[in-house]
N, C-alpha and C positions, 0 to 999 in steps of 0.2 A: 490601527495599522497605517503604515506608511505606504508611499507610493512604489516602493522597490517591490517588485514582483519575482526577479529572477536574478538573485544573487550569485548564482552558481549553476554549473551543469556539472554532473556525474556520469561518466560513460564506462560502466563496467563490461566486462564480457562474461557470458554464460557459454559454457561448453554444452554440447549435445546432450550429455547426460545430466544436465541441470547443475553442474558444479559452477560456482562463481570462481573465475580464474583470479590469479594472484596480483595482476597488474590492470590498472585502470587509469583513466583521464580526467583530470579535474579541471574546469575553467572556472577561474573566479572573477567576479566582476570589479573592474578597477575604473577610476576616473579617466585614465588613459589606456591605450591599448597594451601597455606593459607595466610591470611592477616598478614602483618607485625604489630607490636605493634602500630605503629604510625596511620596507616590506620585504625587499629581497634579502636583507640581512637577517631579518627575525622570523621569516617563514620557515617553518620546519617542514620538510618534504620527505617522507618516507621513501626508501629507495623503489618500491613498487607503485608508486604514483607518479604520473607525469602531469605537471601543474602548467598551466599558462592563464594569462590575463586576457581579458576582454572588456570593452566598454559596456556591453550588455551582460555579460555573465553567460551568453549563450554561444553556441557553436557557430562556426562559419566555415566557409570551404577552406580557407587555410588551417583552421584548427581541426578540421576532420581529416585533413591530409597529414597533420602531425599525429593525430590518434592513429591513423593507418599505419603510419611508418614506425612510430615510437612504441606504440602499445600493441596493436593487433600483429603485426606482421612477425615479431619476435615469437608469439605464442602459436602461431599456426604451422602446420606441416606443408609439404609440398601440394597436397590435396585437402581442400577443406570447402565446406558449405557455409556459406555466409547469408544470415537474415538480416535484411535492413528495412527501415522505414521507407516510404515513398517520397520522403522530403529530397528535394533536387539536390542538396548539398551532399547526402549520404548515398543516393542512387546514381551518382555520376559514374556511368561504366568506363568511360575514357581515363578517369582517375584512377578508378580500381584496377583497370588492366595495366596502367603504368607502375602503379605500386607493387602490384603482384605479377609482374611480366612472366617471371620464370615459374609461376605455380599454377596448378591445374584446379582453379577455385571454381565453384558454382554459385551464383547469386540468387536469392529468392527475395522479391521486394514485396513488403506487406502492402496490400490494397489500401488506397486513401480511405480514412475513417475507421479502419479496423485494428489499428495498433493497440488500443485500450483492450481489445477482445482477444487477441491472439499473441501479442508480443510477449515472449516469456518473462522479461523483466518487469513489465507493467503488471502482469498478473501475479507476480510473487515479491520480488525485491522492492519495487518502487510502492507498491500497493502497502507494504509493510511500513515503509519509510512515512508515508503520507499518515498512516494511523498513529505512528509515534509522535510525529510533528503536531498533529492535531491535539494529542494528549498534553504536549508540553505547553501549546498555545492555550489550552483550557485551563491548565494549571497556573499559568501565568495571568490569565484573565481574572479568575477567580479569587487568586490571592494578590491581584493588584501589585504584582512584581514589576519593577522598571527594568525592562529587559526587551531588547529589540533582536528578535530572532534571526534577522538577515545579518546581522553583524558575524562575521566568521570566528571571532576569539571564543564563541559559546560553543563551537563545536569540534 
């Protein structure tokens, strides 16, 4: 294993009835805060994916605002209920009220330390992904395959 631990962040949206909605946000780790000219040219981005770059591969206040404006906002009606992690970047009420100024939204914030137990995506989608990722890592290790799973060209 190398020292890269967070090469990307995926932010999908799940509806109240458990459906994975058709649009999501993807943050890819880059040496700079933006994609280079070559990456920009070669990167294939489906129409239902909003992609941005960050040095860490993690979300930030700026990236979360993009998620709210470009991904979430087009998918919600005037009235909606939003569940968020207690992470300060996500649970910024001022930012949410600015983005959804003319909507009657309600916000529920998961208590600190509870995300892995009650967040729908952690209980379903991400748990499945972790299982698949572990199986791929096991296969690579057992078969001594020269592959770095953190390189995005494999996915």
